[in-house]
C-alpha positions as CSV (number, residue, x, y, z in Angstrom):
1,X,105.7,109.4,138.1
2,X,103.9,111.3,141.2
3,X,105.9,110.8,144.4
4,X,102.6,111.2,146.3
5,X,100.6,108.3,144.5
6,X,100.2,105.3,146.6
7,X,98.4,102.1,146.2
8,X,96.3,100.3,148.5
9,X,96.0,96.4,147.6
10,X,92.8,94.8,149.3
11,X,93.9,91.3,149.9
12,X,91.7,89.9,152.8
13,X,89.1,88.2,151.0
14,X,88.4,84.5,151.4
15,X,87.3,83.5,147.8
16,X,84.5,81.1,149.1
17,X,82.8,80.5,145.7
18,X,86.2,79.0,144.5
19,X,86.1,76.3,147.1
20,X,87.5,73.8,147.4
21,X,90.9,75.2,146.0
22,X,90.5,78.4,147.9
23,X,91.0,78.0,151.7
24,X,91.7,80.2,154.7
25,X,95.3,79.4,154.3
26,X,95.3,79.3,150.5
27,X,93.1,82.2,149.5
28,X,92.0,83.0,146.0
29,X,94.3,86.0,145.3
30,X,97.4,83.6,146.2
31,X,96.5,80.9,143.6
32,X,98.0,80.7,140.3
33,X,94.8,80.4,138.3
34,X,95.9,82.0,134.9
35,X,99.4,81.7,134.6
36,X,102.8,81.8,136.4
37,X,101.9,84.4,138.8
38,X,99.1,84.4,141.5
39,X,96.4,86.9,141.0
40,X,98.0,88.9,143.8
41,X,101.4,89.0,142.2
42,X,99.8,90.1,138.8
43,X,98.2,93.0,140.7
44,X,101.8,94.0,142.2
45,X,103.3,93.5,138.7
46,X,100.8,95.7,136.8
47,X,101.3,98.5,139.4
48,X,105.3,98.3,139.4
49,X,105.8,100.7,136.4
50,X,103.8,103.5,138.0
51,X,104.0,102.9,141.8
52,X,107.3,101.5,143.3
53,X,106.8,98.7,145.9
54,X,107.7,101.0,149.0
55,X,104.5,102.9,148.2
56,X,102.3,99.9,148.1
57,X,100.2,98.8,151.2
58,X,98.5,95.4,151.4
59,X,95.8,95.1,153.7
60,X,95.0,91.4,154.7
61,X,93.9,89.2,157.4
62,X,96.2,87.4,159.8
63,X,95.7,83.9,158.3
64,X,96.8,84.9,154.8
65,X,99.6,87.5,155.7
66,X,102.7,85.1,155.8
67,X,101.8,83.6,152.5
68,X,101.0,87.0,150.8
69,X,104.6,88.4,152.4
70,X,106.2,85.6,150.6
71,X,104.7,86.4,147.2
72,X,105.1,90.1,147.6
73,X,108.7,90.5,146.4
74,X,109.9,94.0,147.3
75,X,107.2,95.2,149.2
76,X,108.4,96.1,152.8
77,X,107.2,94.1,155.6
78,X,105.7,97.1,157.4
79,X,103.5,97.9,154.5
80,X,101.3,94.9,155.4
81,X,98.4,96.1,157.5
82,X,96.6,93.4,159.4
83,X,93.0,93.3,160.1
84,X,92.2,90.8,162.8
85,X,89.0,89.7,161.0
86,X,87.1,90.9,157.8
87,X,85.1,93.9,158.2
88,X,84.5,95.0,154.7
89,X,86.2,97.5,152.3
90,X,85.1,100.6,154.1
91,X,87.2,99.5,157.5
92,X,90.0,98.3,155.2
93,X,90.2,101.6,153.3
94,X,90.0,103.7,156.2
95,X,92.7,101.8,158.2
96,X,95.0,102.4,155.1
97,X,94.1,106.0,154.8
98,X,95.1,106.5,158.5
99,X,98.5,105.0,157.7
100,X,99.2,106.9,154.7
101,X,98.1,110.2,156.0
102,X,100.8,109.5,158.7
103,X,103.6,108.9,156.2
104,X,102.6,111.7,153.7
105,X,99.8,114.3,154.1
106,X,99.9,114.7,150.4
107,X,99.1,111.2,149.6
108,X,96.7,110.1,146.9
109,X,95.6,106.6,147.6
110,X,94.5,104.4,144.6
111,X,92.6,101.3,146.0
112,X,92.2,97.9,144.2
113,X,91.2,94.5,144.8
114,X,94.1,91.8,144.9
115,X,92.0,89.3,142.9
116,X,90.8,90.9,139.5
117,X,92.2,90.0,136.1
118,X,93.2,92.9,133.8
119,X,94.6,92.1,130.5
120,X,95.6,95.7,129.6
121,X,97.8,96.8,132.3
122,X,99.1,99.7,130.5
123,X,95.6,101.5,130.1
124,X,95.0,100.7,133.8
125,X,98.2,102.6,134.7
126,X,97.1,105.5,132.4
127,X,93.8,105.5,134.1
128,X,95.3,105.5,137.5
129,X,97.3,108.7,136.5
130,X,94.2,110.2,135.5
131,X,92.1,109.3,138.6
132,X,95.0,111.2,140.6
133,X,94.3,114.3,138.8
134,X,90.7,114.2,139.5
135,X,91.2,113.3,143.2
136,X,93.5,116.2,143.7
137,X,90.3,118.1,142.9
138,X,88.8,116.7,146.0
139,X,86.7,114.1,144.1
140,X,86.2,110.6,145.1
141,X,87.0,108.8,141.9
142,X,86.0,105.3,140.6
143,X,86.9,103.6,137.3
144,X,83.9,102.8,135.1
145,X,84.4,100.0,132.5
146,X,82.5,99.5,129.1
147,X,79.9,96.8,129.7
148,X,80.2,93.8,127.4
149,X,76.7,92.6,128.2
150,X,73.7,92.9,130.6
151,X,75.7,91.3,133.5
152,X,73.6,90.9,136.6
153,X,76.5,90.3,138.9
154,X,78.3,93.6,138.7
155,X,77.4,97.2,140.0
156,X,76.6,100.0,137.4
157,X,77.4,103.7,137.4
158,X,75.1,106.1,135.9
159,X,76.9,109.0,134.0
160,X,76.2,112.5,135.2
161,X,77.5,115.9,134.3
162,X,80.6,116.0,132.3
163,X,84.0,117.0,134.1
164,X,87.4,118.3,133.2
165,X,90.6,116.9,134.1
166,X,90.4,113.3,133.0
167,X,93.3,113.5,130.7
168,X,92.7,111.1,127.5
169,X,89.7,109.7,129.4
170,X,86.0,111.1,129.5
171,X,85.1,111.9,133.2
172,X,81.7,112.4,134.6
173,X,80.0,113.0,137.8
174,X,78.4,109.7,139.1
175,X,74.6,110.4,139.0
176,X,73.5,107.0,140.6
177,X,75.0,103.6,141.7
178,X,72.9,100.5,140.6
179,X,73.9,97.2,142.3
180,X,73.3,93.8,140.9
181,X,70.2,94.6,138.5
182,X,67.8,92.1,137.2
183,X,68.4,90.9,133.7
184,X,65.6,93.4,132.4
185,X,67.3,96.3,134.4
186,X,70.6,95.4,133.1
187,X,69.6,95.1,129.4
188,X,68.0,98.6,130.1
189,X,71.2,99.9,131.6
190,X,73.4,98.8,128.5
191,X,71.1,99.8,125.9
192,X,70.7,103.5,127.3
193,X,74.6,104.0,126.9
194,X,74.5,105.9,130.1
195,X,76.0,103.2,132.4
196,X,79.4,101.7,132.9
197,X,80.3,98.6,135.1
198,X,81.8,99.5,138.4
199,X,85.4,98.1,138.5
200,X,85.7,98.5,142.2
201,X,89.1,100.5,141.6
202,X,89.1,103.9,143.5
203,X,91.3,107.0,144.1
204,X,91.1,109.9,146.4
205,X,93.0,112.0,148.6
206,X,93.5,110.7,152.3
207,X,91.8,113.6,153.9
208,X,89.0,113.6,151.4
209,X,87.9,109.9,152.1
210,X,88.5,110.3,155.8
211,X,85.9,113.3,155.9
212,X,83.6,111.4,154.0
213,X,83.9,108.3,156.5
214,X,83.5,110.7,159.3
215,X,80.1,112.2,157.8
216,X,78.5,109.1,156.6
217,X,80.1,106.6,158.9
218,X,80.5,108.2,162.1
219,X,81.1,105.1,164.2
220,X,83.8,103.7,161.7
221,X,85.3,107.3,161.8
222,X,85.5,107.3,165.7
223,X,87.3,104.1,165.6
224,X,89.8,105.2,163.0
225,X,90.4,108.4,165.0
226,X,91.3,106.3,168.1
227,X,93.5,104.0,166.0
228,X,95.2,107.1,164.4
229,X,96.1,108.4,168.0
230,X,97.1,105.1,169.5
231,X,100.9,105.6,169.1
232,X,102.9,102.7,170.3
233,X,99.7,100.8,171.1
234,X,98.4,101.0,167.5
235,X,98.1,97.2,166.7
236,X,96.9,96.5,170.2
237,X,94.1,99.3,169.5
238,X,93.3,97.7,166.2
239,X,92.9,94.2,167.9
240,X,90.5,95.7,170.5
241,X,88.4,97.9,168.0
242,X,88.0,95.7,165.2
243,X,85.5,93.1,166.3
244,X,82.8,95.6,167.2
245,X,83.0,97.3,163.6
246,X,79.8,96.8,161.5
247,X,80.9,95.1,158.2
248,X,80.3,97.5,155.4
249,X,81.6,98.0,151.8
250,X,83.1,101.5,150.9
251,X,80.2,101.6,147.9
252,X,77.4,101.4,150.3
253,X,79.0,103.0,153.2
254,X,80.2,106.3,151.3
255,X,80.3,106.3,147.8
256,X,76.5,105.9,147.0
257,X,75.9,109.0,149.4
258,X,78.8,111.2,148.9
259,X,78.0,114.4,146.9
260,X,81.3,114.6,144.8
261,X,82.0,111.4,143.0
262,X,83.6,111.1,139.9
263,X,84.2,108.4,137.3
264,X,86.7,107.9,134.3
265,X,85.2,106.1,131.4
266,X,88.0,103.8,130.4
267,X,86.6,101.5,127.9
268,X,87.8,97.8,128.0
269,X,90.6,96.7,130.3
270,X,90.4,93.0,129.7
271,X,88.7,93.3,133.2
272,X,87.3,90.2,134.8
273,X,86.4,89.4,138.4
274,X,87.2,85.6,138.6
275,X,85.3,85.1,141.7
276,X,83.6,81.9,140.8
277,X,84.1,78.9,138.8
278,X,81.9,80.0,136.0
279,X,83.8,83.1,135.7
280,X,87.1,81.3,135.4
281,X,85.4,79.0,132.8
282,X,84.5,82.1,130.9
283,X,88.0,83.8,131.2
284,X,90.1,80.9,129.6
285,X,90.3,79.2,126.3
286,X,88.5,75.9,125.9
287,X,89.3,72.7,123.8
288,X,87.5,71.7,120.7
289,X,84.6,70.4,122.8
290,X,84.3,73.4,124.8
291,X,85.9,71.9,127.8
292,X,88.3,73.7,129.9
293,X,90.8,70.9,131.5
294,X,93.1,72.0,134.2
295,X,93.9,68.6,135.5
296,X,96.8,66.1,135.3
297,X,94.8,62.8,134.6
298,X,91.5,63.2,132.9
299,X,89.6,61.0,130.4
300,X,86.5,62.4,128.6
301,X,84.0,60.9,126.2
302,X,81.2,62.6,124.6
303,X,81.2,65.4,127.1
304,X,81.1,69.1,126.4
305,X,81.2,72.5,128.3
306,X,82.8,71.2,131.5
307,X,85.4,72.6,133.7
308,X,87.7,70.0,135.2
309,X,90.3,71.4,137.8
310,X,92.8,69.2,139.8
311,X,95.3,70.8,142.3
312,X,99.0,69.6,142.1
313,X,98.6,68.0,145.6
314,X,95.8,66.0,144.6
315,X,96.4,62.0,144.6
316,X,98.6,61.4,141.4
317,X,97.2,57.9,140.8
318,X,93.4,59.3,140.7
319,X,91.9,59.6,137.0
320,X,89.0,62.0,136.6
321,X,86.7,60.4,134.1
322,X,83.7,62.0,132.2
323,X,81.3,60.2,130.1
324,X,78.2,61.9,128.5
325,X,77.9,65.1,130.6
326,X,77.5,68.5,130.0
327,X,78.1,72.0,131.7
328,X,79.6,70.7,134.8
329,X,82.3,72.0,137.4
330,X,84.3,69.1,138.8
331,X,87.1,70.2,141.1
332,X,89.4,67.7,143.0
333,X,91.2,69.4,145.8
334,X,92.9,66.3,147.4
335,X,90.9,66.1,150.4
336,X,87.5,67.4,148.8
337,X,85.6,67.0,145.5
338,X,83.1,69.7,144.3
339,X,80.5,68.7,141.4
340,X,78.1,71.2,140.5
341,X,76.2,72.4,137.4
342,X,78.0,75.7,135.7
343,X,74.5,77.4,136.2
344,X,74.8,76.7,140.1
345,X,78.3,77.7,140.4
346,X,77.4,81.0,142.3
347,X,75.9,78.8,145.2
348,X,79.2,77.3,146.2
349,X,79.3,80.2,148.9
350,X,76.2,78.8,150.3
351,X,77.7,75.3,150.3
352,X,80.7,76.4,152.3
353,X,78.4,78.1,154.9
354,X,76.9,74.8,155.3
355,X,80.1,72.8,155.5
356,X,81.4,75.4,158.1
357,X,78.2,74.7,160.3
358,X,78.2,70.8,159.9
359,X,82.0,70.0,159.3
360,X,83.7,72.7,161.4
361,X,86.8,74.1,159.8
362,X,88.6,70.9,158.6
363,X,87.7,71.3,154.9
364,X,87.9,75.3,154.9
């Protein structure tokens, strides 16, 4: 186990496509969607055999910090970095890099979302160890997953020149990034054998990623430099600078432009981004009629392919009854009920934007 390997868990997302159970004060990553642990807790648990809690940083927003601290047993409170408002993964990673470089100039940081499902924890840890080796060669490293089909909601990585240093994994330079293709494009990517899914899990040395941010995103680089040299006024400086930052992902801001980007081909992790109700439906076993029932009080007649979810806080005397319906998402959150077709589940984010404009924050 390397003593200079650190993890940065990006935990500030709102999970709006899982409304109405995912809220500002109850975000997706803090929910126990698939078992006894929340998605955030499961992320920490799978890191534990490789990276101890004192070397894990969690970046989140103010509204979620207290809840996540309560869930993060063993992670020191000072390891929580607070972004005043969401500004994308480029700013999150830059803020963490500034902090880690101060703590350990030799640090390699692996960055991963708090809300992904990974079934094969051991293989992920092996991949992160291999990614550290490549990162020490001054590469920006990303993990590539074997695509199970022509998925249009994920990004793709195109294999370039083969590299050494990936341990048991094949390593390649990334020739190109392809974001959210059409069905026809995705079918071509998968059939070619040259493309992998982009898992959104990265590794690099702190100076390497800071140099790339300074080159490709100079305004963010200048802001991070000011934060780095703020001394005792660190958090006040973050609060002052953050609202003026342009929201941007690390993929668009840096990775798609940088010259030394490597990927590890790690096969199947049992990985899933449970970012919407249809994704949750795909991730869990169904009953004999193809229904996924996560509710206390439900009665179903001649209905198939439905997802029914009811939070513990919902009215205990309320019965959810389905008759002759197919492929619906029905979610009872107590103060709000969502009903949509499964094939429209990705539009819940747009619905939430409309609620925010019309109803204010009461239901968010």
